[in-house]
C-alpha positions, 0 to 999 in steps of 0.5 A: 129359710128367712120368714117375715111375719107381719101383723097389719093391725095397728091395735095394741095386742091384736088377734092378728099379732096373736096369729103371727105369734102362733105361726112363729111357735109352730116354726120354732118346732121345726127349728129350721127358719129364721123368724122375725115378726113386724107388728103395725101398732106403730104404723106411721107410713103416710096414706097416698096423697099425704106423703111418701116413703123415702129410703134416705128418711125412714122412721124406726118403724119403716126401717124395721119393716123394710129391713125385715122384708127385704132380708126375707124369702117368705112374707106372710101377712096377717090382716084383720077384716075390717068391713069385709075388706083389708085394712087400709094400712096393709094396702097402703103399704103396699102402694107406697113401697110399690115404687122403683126405690122399693122394687127389691122388696117385690123380686125373688119373694113368696108371699102368703095371706092370712085373713083374721077374724073374731067371727066367721070370716077373713077371705076378703082381706086375703084375697084383696091383698093378693090382687094388690101384691100380684099387680105390684109384681106385675107393675114392677116387672118382678119375679115373685109369687103369692102363694095360692092357699090363703087362710081364714083364721076363724074365731081367732081370739077363741082359738089362740090366747094372748101369747099366741098359744093354741087353746081352741078346737082341733080343726083350727090347729089342723087347718093352720098347719096344713096351711103352713106346710103347704106355704113352706113347701111352695116357697122351698120349690121357689127357692130351690129352683133355678132361675129360668133362662132369659128369652 
């Protein structure tokens, strides 16, 4: 399976990047998947109303994001919690790419959501992005799913070191592994199942 891990924080060495690197380490234990990380540190997608993303004028960051996303079966978004919601870069990305030119990014995909906090939070950004992506899938008449199990990464900087290695409480590791196992199981069922007949 091809998996894209997207850290939607534009901060350097962010907790979101720690988390996706941690997930990359867990996936490497299986050795069964092709895993890529996209980091929003060099994010340059114009905000809605200030410009648009065009396939023939992509910046290096936009090329990396779109190429990684379009080749993946499973796309996992890790989002820091800012004032109890998802960061604007995350939702703006979906708004800007939810157009006819990039419709393929929302077709035949599995999406998974993780909210990142250095305290006890993370649920709301994951829920907000679930809503935005589900609406985009519907609006573009695409066939994809958002995995129903989200993950709240509490006290991320206490549980993961700067290289994405687990150093914290056993509950964190146990619940993160359970989330990943569930997500992979959903993705495998979605990929293996034959497409439904057209009515």
